[in-house]
C-alpha positions as CSV (number, residue, x, y, z in Angstrom):
1,M,-120.1,-103.0,-70.5
2,K,-117.6,-100.2,-71.4
3,F,-114.7,-102.2,-69.9
4,Q,-115.6,-105.2,-72.0
5,C,-115.6,-103.1,-75.2
6,V,-112.2,-101.6,-74.4
7,T,-110.7,-105.0,-73.7
8,Q,-112.1,-106.4,-76.9
9,W,-109.9,-104.1,-79.0
10,L,-107.1,-103.1,-76.5
11,I,-105.8,-106.6,-75.8
12,P,-105.5,-107.7,-79.4
13,A,-104.0,-104.3,-80.3
14,L,-101.4,-104.6,-77.5
15,A,-100.6,-108.2,-78.5
16,A,-100.1,-107.3,-82.2
17,T,-97.8,-104.4,-81.2
18,L,-95.7,-106.5,-78.9
19,L,-95.4,-109.3,-81.4
20,A,-94.5,-106.9,-84.2
21,A,-91.8,-105.1,-82.2
22,P,-88.2,-106.6,-82.3
23,P,-86.9,-108.0,-79.1
24,A,-85.0,-105.4,-77.0
25,T,-81.8,-107.4,-77.4
26,A,-82.0,-107.5,-81.2
27,A,-78.8,-106.3,-83.0
28,P,-79.3,-103.3,-85.3
29,P,-79.3,-103.9,-89.0
30,A,-75.7,-104.2,-90.4
31,T,-76.2,-101.1,-92.6
32,E,-77.1,-98.9,-89.6
33,K,-74.1,-96.7,-88.3
34,L,-73.8,-96.8,-84.6
35,A,-73.3,-93.6,-82.6
36,C,-70.1,-93.4,-80.5
37,T,-70.1,-95.1,-77.2
38,A,-69.2,-93.3,-74.0
39,D,-65.7,-94.8,-74.2
40,D,-65.4,-93.5,-77.8
41,R,-66.3,-90.0,-76.6
42,L,-63.8,-90.1,-73.8
43,D,-61.1,-91.4,-76.2
44,I,-61.9,-88.6,-78.7
45,L,-61.9,-85.9,-75.9
46,Q,-58.5,-87.2,-74.8
47,L,-57.1,-86.3,-78.2
48,S,-57.3,-82.5,-77.3
49,S,-55.5,-83.1,-74.0
50,R,-52.8,-85.3,-75.4
51,Y,-52.2,-82.8,-78.2
52,A,-51.8,-79.9,-75.6
53,W,-49.5,-82.0,-73.4
54,G,-47.5,-83.3,-76.4
55,V,-47.0,-79.7,-77.6
56,D,-46.2,-78.3,-74.2
57,L,-43.7,-80.9,-73.1
58,G,-41.1,-79.9,-75.5
59,V,-43.0,-81.3,-78.5
60,D,-43.2,-84.9,-77.4
61,R,-43.0,-87.0,-80.5
62,Q,-44.4,-90.2,-78.9
63,M,-47.3,-88.4,-77.4
64,L,-48.1,-86.5,-80.6
65,S,-47.9,-89.8,-82.6
66,S,-50.8,-91.1,-80.4
67,V,-52.8,-88.0,-81.5
68,F,-52.4,-87.8,-85.3
69,A,-53.1,-90.3,-88.1
70,E,-50.0,-90.9,-90.2
71,D,-51.6,-89.1,-93.2
72,A,-53.1,-86.3,-91.1
73,V,-53.5,-82.8,-92.5
74,A,-53.1,-79.7,-90.4
75,D,-53.8,-76.0,-91.1
76,Y,-52.6,-73.4,-88.6
77,V,-54.1,-70.0,-89.6
78,G,-53.7,-66.6,-88.0
79,L,-56.8,-64.4,-87.9
80,G,-56.9,-60.7,-87.4
81,A,-53.6,-58.8,-87.0
82,N,-51.6,-62.1,-87.3
83,P,-48.2,-60.5,-86.2
84,F,-46.3,-63.8,-86.7
85,G,-47.7,-64.5,-90.2
86,L,-49.2,-67.8,-89.1
87,N,-50.5,-69.6,-92.3
88,E,-49.2,-73.2,-92.4
89,H,-50.7,-76.1,-94.4
90,L,-49.0,-79.4,-93.4
91,E,-49.6,-82.9,-94.8
92,G,-48.6,-86.0,-92.9
93,F,-47.6,-86.6,-89.3
94,E,-43.9,-86.1,-90.1
95,A,-44.5,-82.6,-91.6
96,I,-46.8,-81.7,-88.7
97,Y,-44.3,-82.9,-86.1
98,A,-41.4,-81.1,-87.8
99,W,-43.2,-77.8,-87.9
100,L,-44.4,-78.0,-84.3
101,Y,-40.8,-78.9,-83.2
102,R,-39.4,-75.9,-85.2
103,S,-42.0,-73.6,-83.8
104,L,-42.3,-74.7,-80.2
105,G,-39.5,-77.2,-79.5
106,H,-37.3,-74.6,-77.9
107,R,-39.6,-74.2,-74.9
108,K,-38.5,-76.4,-72.1
109,D,-39.3,-76.9,-68.4
110,T,-41.1,-73.8,-66.9
111,D,-41.1,-72.0,-70.3
112,A,-43.3,-74.7,-71.6
113,I,-45.7,-75.9,-68.9
114,P,-48.5,-75.1,-69.3
115,M,-49.0,-73.1,-72.4
116,H,-52.1,-74.5,-74.1
117,F,-55.4,-74.6,-72.2
118,N,-58.2,-76.4,-74.2
119,T,-61.8,-75.8,-73.1
120,N,-65.4,-76.3,-74.1
121,P,-65.0,-79.5,-76.3
122,L,-67.8,-80.6,-78.5
123,V,-67.9,-84.1,-80.0
124,E,-70.3,-85.0,-82.9
125,C,-70.0,-88.7,-83.8
126,H,-70.6,-90.2,-87.3
127,G,-69.9,-93.9,-86.8
128,D,-66.1,-94.4,-87.4
129,S,-65.4,-90.6,-87.6
130,A,-66.3,-87.6,-85.5
131,D,-65.9,-83.9,-85.4
132,L,-64.1,-82.5,-82.3
133,R,-64.1,-78.8,-81.7
134,F,-62.6,-76.9,-78.8
135,F,-61.3,-73.5,-77.7
136,M,-57.7,-72.8,-76.9
137,H,-56.1,-70.0,-75.0
138,S,-52.5,-69.7,-73.8
139,R,-50.8,-68.7,-70.6
140,G,-51.0,-65.0,-70.2
141,M,-54.0,-64.9,-72.6
142,A,-51.6,-63.8,-75.3
143,V,-53.2,-65.9,-78.0
144,G,-56.4,-68.0,-78.4
145,G,-58.3,-69.7,-81.0
146,I,-60.6,-72.5,-82.1
147,Y,-59.5,-76.0,-83.1
148,L,-61.7,-77.8,-85.6
149,T,-60.7,-81.4,-86.1
150,K,-62.0,-84.4,-87.9
151,V,-61.1,-87.6,-86.1
152,I,-61.2,-91.2,-87.4
153,R,-61.2,-94.6,-85.8
154,T,-58.0,-96.5,-86.7
155,K,-56.7,-99.9,-85.6
156,A,-54.6,-98.0,-83.0
157,G,-57.6,-96.1,-81.7
158,W,-59.1,-92.6,-82.5
159,R,-56.7,-90.2,-84.3
160,I,-56.9,-86.7,-85.7
161,A,-57.1,-86.9,-89.5
162,R,-57.6,-83.2,-90.1
163,L,-56.8,-80.3,-87.8
164,R,-57.4,-76.6,-88.3
165,L,-56.4,-74.0,-85.7
166,E,-57.8,-70.5,-86.3
167,E,-55.7,-68.4,-83.9
168,Q,-55.8,-64.8,-82.8
169,T,-53.0,-63.0,-81.1
170,W,-54.2,-60.6,-78.4
171,N,-50.9,-59.6,-76.9
172,A,-47.9,-59.7,-79.2
173,E,-45.7,-58.1,-76.5
174,Y,-46.0,-61.3,-74.5
175,F,-43.7,-62.9,-77.2
176,R,-41.2,-60.0,-77.4
177,D,-38.4,-62.1,-75.9
178,D,-39.3,-65.4,-77.4
179,P,-36.5,-66.5,-79.8
180,V,-38.7,-68.2,-82.3
181,A,-41.1,-65.2,-82.4
182,R,-38.1,-62.9,-82.8
183,K,-36.8,-64.9,-85.8
184,L,-40.3,-64.8,-87.4
185,R,-40.4,-61.0,-87.0
186,E,-36.9,-60.5,-88.4
187,S,-37.7,-62.7,-91.4
188,G,-40.8,-60.7,-92.2
189,R,-43.2,-63.5,-91.5
Protein backbone atom coordinates (compact mmCIF):
# COMPACT_ATOMS: atom_id res chain seq x y z
CA MET A 1 0.00 0.00 0.00
CA LYS A 2 2.79 2.46 0.90
CA PHE A 3 4.62 1.62 -2.34
CA GLN A 4 1.53 2.34 -4.38
CA CYS A 5 1.05 5.76 -2.69
CA VAL A 6 4.64 6.76 -3.34
CA THR A 7 4.50 5.74 -6.98
CA GLN A 8 1.25 7.66 -7.47
CA TRP A 9 2.98 10.99 -6.82
CA LEU A 10 6.68 10.10 -7.51
CA ILE A 11 6.30 8.96 -11.11
CA PRO A 12 4.27 12.02 -12.23
CA ALA A 13 6.70 14.32 -10.36
CA LEU A 14 9.74 12.73 -12.03
CA ALA A 15 8.08 12.89 -15.43
CA ALA A 16 7.23 16.58 -14.98
CA THR A 17 10.80 17.34 -13.86
CA LEU A 18 12.36 15.52 -16.80
CA LEU A 19 10.03 17.10 -19.32
CA ALA A 20 10.62 20.59 -17.90
CA ALA A 21 14.44 20.28 -17.93
CA PRO A 22 16.24 21.35 -21.11
CA PRO A 23 18.09 18.61 -22.96
CA ALA A 24 21.70 18.13 -21.88
CA THR A 25 22.90 19.21 -25.32
CA ALA A 26 20.93 22.45 -25.41
CA ALA A 27 23.00 25.55 -26.16
CA PRO A 28 23.13 28.21 -23.45
CA PRO A 29 21.11 31.37 -24.04
CA ALA A 30 22.93 33.83 -26.32
CA THR A 31 23.14 36.44 -23.55
CA GLU A 32 24.95 34.08 -21.16
CA LYS A 33 28.74 34.60 -21.02
CA LEU A 34 30.66 31.37 -21.15
CA ALA A 35 33.56 30.67 -18.83
CA CYS A 36 36.96 30.06 -20.35
CA THR A 37 37.66 26.63 -21.74
CA ALA A 38 40.69 24.62 -20.66
CA ASP A 39 42.40 25.69 -23.91
CA ASP A 40 41.64 29.36 -23.11
CA ARG A 41 43.19 28.96 -19.66
CA LEU A 42 46.32 27.37 -21.12
CA ASP A 43 46.64 30.16 -23.69
CA ILE A 44 46.22 32.78 -20.97
CA LEU A 45 48.81 31.09 -18.74
CA GLN A 46 51.24 30.98 -21.68
CA LEU A 47 51.20 34.80 -21.77
CA SER A 48 53.28 34.98 -18.57
CA SER A 49 55.81 32.51 -19.95
CA ARG A 50 56.05 34.18 -23.36
CA TYR A 51 56.47 37.53 -21.61
CA ALA A 52 59.39 36.24 -19.49
CA TRP A 53 61.06 34.52 -22.45
CA GLY A 54 60.53 37.59 -24.63
CA VAL A 55 62.13 39.87 -22.04
CA ASP A 56 64.98 37.51 -21.20
CA LEU A 57 66.00 36.67 -24.78
CA GLY A 58 67.36 40.14 -25.48
CA VAL A 59 63.88 41.69 -25.56
CA ASP A 60 62.48 39.67 -28.46
CA ARG A 61 60.08 41.91 -30.37
CA GLN A 62 58.31 39.06 -32.17
CA MET A 63 57.71 37.12 -28.97
CA LEU A 64 56.51 40.20 -27.08
CA SER A 65 54.14 41.16 -29.91
CA SER A 66 52.43 37.79 -29.31
CA VAL A 67 51.90 38.84 -25.68
CA PHE A 68 50.58 42.41 -25.80
CA ALA A 69 47.57 43.96 -27.51
CA GLU A 70 48.56 46.86 -29.80
CA ASP A 71 46.88 49.36 -27.46
CA ALA A 72 48.10 47.74 -24.23
CA VAL A 73 48.92 49.83 -21.18
CA ALA A 74 51.73 48.91 -18.78
CA ASP A 75 52.70 50.28 -15.39
CA TYR A 76 56.04 49.26 -13.86
CA VAL A 77 56.11 50.47 -10.27
CA GLY A 78 58.82 50.10 -7.65
CA LEU A 79 57.69 49.52 -4.08
CA GLY A 80 59.65 50.00 -0.90
CA ALA A 81 63.17 51.40 -1.20
CA ASN A 82 62.95 51.49 -5.05
CA PRO A 83 66.67 52.24 -5.61
CA PHE A 84 66.24 52.55 -9.40
CA GLY A 85 63.24 54.87 -9.32
CA LEU A 86 60.98 52.45 -11.16
CA ASN A 87 57.77 54.31 -12.00
CA GLU A 88 56.82 53.94 -15.66
CA HIS A 89 53.42 54.38 -17.30
CA LEU A 90 53.48 53.22 -20.93
CA GLU A 91 50.70 53.29 -23.52
CA GLY A 92 50.73 51.10 -26.63
CA PHE A 93 52.88 48.13 -27.61
CA GLU A 94 55.52 50.34 -29.27
CA ALA A 95 56.09 52.34 -26.07
CA ILE A 96 56.18 49.18 -23.93
CA TYR A 97 58.65 47.49 -26.29
CA ALA A 98 60.89 50.58 -26.53
CA TRP A 99 61.08 50.91 -22.74
CA LEU A 100 61.77 47.19 -22.22
CA TYR A 101 64.49 47.35 -24.88
CA ARG A 102 66.12 50.44 -23.33
CA SER A 103 65.95 48.89 -19.86
CA LEU A 104 66.83 45.25 -20.57
CA GLY A 105 67.96 44.96 -24.19
CA HIS A 106 71.65 45.12 -23.25
CA ARG A 107 71.46 41.69 -21.59
CA LYS A 108 72.53 38.97 -23.98
CA ASP A 109 73.44 35.30 -23.83
CA THR A 110 74.30 34.14 -20.30
CA ASP A 111 73.67 37.62 -18.88
CA ALA A 112 70.03 37.26 -19.83
CA ILE A 113 68.94 33.65 -19.46
CA PRO A 114 67.09 33.10 -17.23
CA MET A 115 66.29 36.28 -15.38
CA HIS A 116 62.54 36.23 -14.74
CA PHE A 117 60.87 33.32 -12.96
CA ASN A 118 57.07 33.54 -12.92
CA THR A 119 55.16 31.43 -10.43
CA ASN A 120 51.77 30.82 -8.80
CA PRO A 121 49.56 32.01 -11.68
CA LEU A 122 45.87 32.62 -11.09
CA VAL A 123 43.36 33.01 -13.93
CA GLU A 124 39.87 34.41 -13.41
CA CYS A 125 37.80 34.32 -16.59
CA HIS A 126 35.08 36.79 -17.55
CA GLY A 127 33.99 35.65 -21.01
CA ASP A 128 36.26 37.37 -23.53
CA SER A 129 38.49 38.87 -20.85
CA ALA A 130 40.34 37.49 -17.88
CA ASP A 131 42.51 38.54 -14.97
CA LEU A 132 45.93 36.88 -14.78
CA ARG A 133 48.06 37.35 -11.67
CA PHE A 134 51.44 35.83 -10.96
CA PHE A 135 54.54 36.30 -8.85
CA MET A 136 57.95 37.11 -10.32
CA HIS A 137 61.40 36.76 -8.86
CA SER A 138 64.74 37.17 -10.54
CA ARG A 139 67.96 35.26 -10.68
CA GLY A 140 69.82 35.80 -7.44
CA MET A 141 66.55 36.81 -5.75
CA ALA A 142 67.62 40.42 -6.25
CA VAL A 143 64.11 41.60 -7.13
CA GLY A 144 60.61 40.22 -7.09
CA GLY A 145 57.09 41.36 -7.47
CA ILE A 146 53.53 40.77 -8.49
CA TYR A 147 52.21 41.06 -12.03
CA LEU A 148 48.54 42.01 -12.29
CA THR A 149 47.23 41.75 -15.84
CA LYS A 150 43.97 42.12 -17.69
CA VAL A 151 43.90 39.96 -20.81
CA ILE A 152 41.46 40.06 -23.70
CA ARG A 153 40.50 37.70 -26.50
CA THR A 154 41.49 39.18 -29.86
CA LYS A 155 41.33 37.83 -33.41
CA ALA A 156 45.00 36.84 -32.97
CA GLY A 157 44.32 35.08 -29.64
CA TRP A 158 44.60 36.11 -25.99
CA ARG A 159 46.68 39.26 -25.38
CA ILE A 160 47.58 41.43 -22.40
CA ALA A 161 45.58 44.66 -22.51
CA ARG A 162 46.81 45.99 -19.17
CA LEU A 163 49.87 45.01 -17.17
CA ARG A 164 51.02 46.27 -13.79
CA LEU A 165 54.22 45.11 -12.11
CA GLU A 166 54.64 46.00 -8.46
CA GLU A 167 58.33 45.27 -7.91
CA GLN A 168 60.54 45.27 -4.83
CA THR A 169 64.34 45.30 -4.88
CA TRP A 170 65.78 43.07 -2.19
CA ASN A 171 69.45 43.20 -3.17
CA ALA A 172 70.52 46.35 -5.03
CA GLU A 173 74.17 45.22 -4.86
CA TYR A 174 73.35 42.51 -7.36
CA PHE A 175 72.98 45.26 -9.98
CA ARG A 176 76.15 47.16 -9.00
CA ASP A 177 77.95 46.32 -12.28
CA ASP A 178 74.88 46.43 -14.52
CA PRO A 179 75.41 49.27 -17.07
CA VAL A 180 71.75 50.29 -17.23
CA ALA A 181 71.41 50.29 -13.44
CA ARG A 182 74.58 52.40 -13.23
CA LYS A 183 73.10 54.95 -15.68
CA LEU A 184 69.89 55.09 -13.65
CA ARG A 185 71.84 55.70 -10.42
CA GLU A 186 74.01 58.38 -12.04
CA SER A 187 70.99 60.18 -13.51
CA GLY A 188 69.33 60.33 -10.10
CA ARG A 189 66.49 58.00 -11.06
